[in-house]
C-alpha positions, 0 to 999 in steps of 0.5 A, spaced: 084 609 796 088 608 790 086 603 785 090 599 780 087 595 775 090 589 772 089 588 765 089 581 761 089 582 754 086 575 753 079 573 755 080 567 760 077 569 767 081 564 771 087 567 769 084 574 770 083 572 777 090 569 778 093 575 776 089 579 780 091 575 786 098 576 785 097 583 785 093 583 791 098 579 795 104 585 794 099 591 794 100 596 800 095 597 805 090 603 801 091 600 794 085 597 791 087 592 786 081 590 781 082 586 774 079 586 767 080 582 761 078 582 754 071 581 752 073 578 745 078 573 742 083 572 743 083 566 748 091 567 749 096 571 746 101 567 743 101 569 736 102 576 732 095 576 730 093 574 737 097 581 739 093 585 735 087 583 738 089 583 745 092 590 744 085 592 742 082 589 748 087 592 752 085 599 750 078 598 751 079 596 758 083 602 759 078 606 756 073 603 761 078 604 767 078 611 765 071 612 766 071 608 772 077 613 775 082 608 775 089 611 778 094 606 774 094 600 770 098 593 770 099 590 763 098 582 765 101 579 758 109 578 757 111 582 751 107 588 754 101 587 749 098 594 747 102 598 752 104 604 748 097 605 746 095 604 753 100 609 755 097 614 750 090 613 753 091 613 761 092 619 765 095 615 770 102 610 769 101 604 765 107 599 767 108 592 763 109 586 767 115 584 762 119 591 763 117 591 770 120 584 771 126 585 767 128 591 771 127 588 777 132 582 775 137 587 773 137 590 780 138 583 783 143 580 778 148 581 773 145 576 768 138 573 768 134 568 764 127 569 762 123 563 761 117 564 757 112 559 753 111 557 748 117 557 744 114 562 738 113 567 743 120 568 744 120 574 739 115 578 744 120 578 750 126 579 745 122 586 743 122 588 750 129 586 752 132 590 746 128 596 748 131 596 755 138 595 752 138 588 756 141 584 751 148 583 754 145 581 761 139 577 759 138 570 755 131 568 753 128 561 753 122 557 752 118 551 754 113 547 749 107 549 754 101 552 751 098 558 755 091 554 755 094 548 759 095 553 765 089 557 765 086 553 771 093 553 775 100 553 773 102 546 777 102 542 771 108 546 768 112 546 774 117 540 772 118 543 765 120 550 768 124 547 773 128 543 768 129 549 764 131 554 769 136 549 772 139 549 765 139 556 765 143 557 771 148 552 769 149 554 762 147 561 761 150 564 767 144 566 770 143 569 777 136 570 777 130 567 773 124 571 770 117 567 769 115 569 762 107 569 762 102 572 767 099 565 769 105 562 772 105 566 779 103 560 782 110 557 781 114 562 784 115 560 791 116 553 789 122 555 784 125 560 789 126 554 794 128 549 789 133 554 785 136 558 791 136 564 786 131 570 785 125 568 781 121 574 779 113 574 777 112 580 773 105 582 775 107 583 782 113 587 780 109 591 775 104 592 781 109 595 786 112 599 780 105 602 779 104 604 786 111 607 787 110 612 781 103 614 784 106 615 791 111 620 787 106 623 783 109 621 777 105 619 770 107 618 763 110 624 760 106 627 755 112 631 751 112 627 745 111 620 744 106 619 749 102 625 748 094 625 748 092 622 741 087 628 740 082 626 734 084 618 734 078 614 734 076 610 741 075 603 741 068 604 743 067 608 736 070 603 732 066 597 735 060 600 738 
């Protein structure tokens, strides 16, 4: 059996349960999907300050996962909070939902639009778009909905996302839509049916990507950038 663990940088258990369900829905037979979340603030990752604490929470979860023998990880936060540190610590592959979603979109559409939330998080998506060199193919939009508003389900956000997606198709030349938050998986089926284009959930895309890397026997390169951080403090040493 292979274990893939979904890491939620925030402390929301309902959101953790939702992303775990999204990952299990696409996981292959023989893959066990587990999930964890941060045990300290933030309650959501919407600011640069939230990202700092969220990244530390991701690192703590990886260190627990390594002790548990986890094979690979999905980071379930748009912006891929803490991904570089996680890759240094984890023996197995670590895939961020943003990278996976953008790369999936690039495989099925020439142009695509990310719709994230709330507007101040656009910069977090822009960072990953730039890193992947996809700025010439991707537009980033946002709706004015707080992450806390979808903690118990994304249904109330459907109208806002559907309207923004139709605008993207009409004005951005978008041929696919990427949902820019881990808590939006519940909107995928309805939006696909309504829009008639691929609608991509990053948690599902990242889960499949981790499984593919594991099947090939591939993990993070240790030749330089993500070399093992020998001598670096662990979160357990810092926090006790």
